[in-house]
C-alpha positions in Angstrom: 28.3 69.2 -10.2 29.3 65.9 -11.8 29.9 62.6 -10.0 33.7 62.8 -10.0 33.5 66.2 -8.3 31.1 64.9 -5.7 33.5 62.1 -4.9 36.3 64.6 -4.6 34.2 66.7 -2.2 33.4 63.7 -0.1 37.1 62.9 0.2 37.8 66.5 1.2 35.1 66.2 3.9 36.8 63.1 5.2 39.9 65.1 6.3 38.5 66.5 9.6 37.2 63.0 10.5 40.6 61.5 9.8 42.3 64.1 12.0 39.7 63.7 14.8 40.3 59.9 15.0 43.9 60.2 16.2 44.3 59.6 19.9 45.7 62.9 20.9 43.1 63.8 23.6 44.0 65.2 27.0 43.9 62.6 29.8 41.3 64.6 31.7 38.9 64.3 28.8 39.6 60.7 28.2 38.8 59.7 31.7 35.4 61.4 31.6 34.2 60.1 28.2 33.6 56.5 27.1 33.8 57.6 23.4 37.2 59.1 23.9 38.4 56.1 25.8 37.3 53.9 22.9 39.1 56.2 20.4 42.2 56.2 22.6 42.4 52.5 22.0 41.0 52.1 18.5 41.3 55.5 16.9 44.3 54.8 14.8 42.6 51.8 13.2 39.6 53.9 12.4 41.8 56.6 10.9 43.5 54.0 8.8 40.1 52.9 7.5 39.2 56.4 6.7 42.5 56.8 4.9 41.9 53.7 2.8 38.4 54.9 1.9 39.8 58.3 0.9 42.5 56.6 -1.2 40.0 54.4 -2.9 37.7 57.4 -3.7 40.8 59.1 -5.2 41.3 56.2 -7.6 37.5 56.0 -8.3 37.0 59.7 -9.1 40.0 59.8 -11.4 38.7 56.8 -13.3 35.2 58.3 -13.6 36.6 61.7 -14.7 38.8 60.2 -17.4 36.2 57.7 -18.6 33.4 60.3 -19.0 35.7 63.2 -19.9 34.6 65.1 -16.8 38.0 66.6 -15.9 37.6 69.9 -14.0 40.0 72.2 -12.0 38.2 71.2 -8.8 38.8 67.5 -9.6 42.5 68.2 -10.2 42.7 69.4 -6.6 
């Protein structure tokens, strides 16, 4: 597996984290968990940060794949 594909795989693995950071938790759980209380307030900002990292890795792996001619079907995903 080449570097560009590893970066693509990393970006795919960021998707569940991105979804988990949105504050859509039931109130009963939020009142019992300090972590969920924190995510209720700041989760959107963390999700935006994950989105920015994923966007940057998209640009980076495209650049690496074209520069080193490592274009694969997985990378096209």
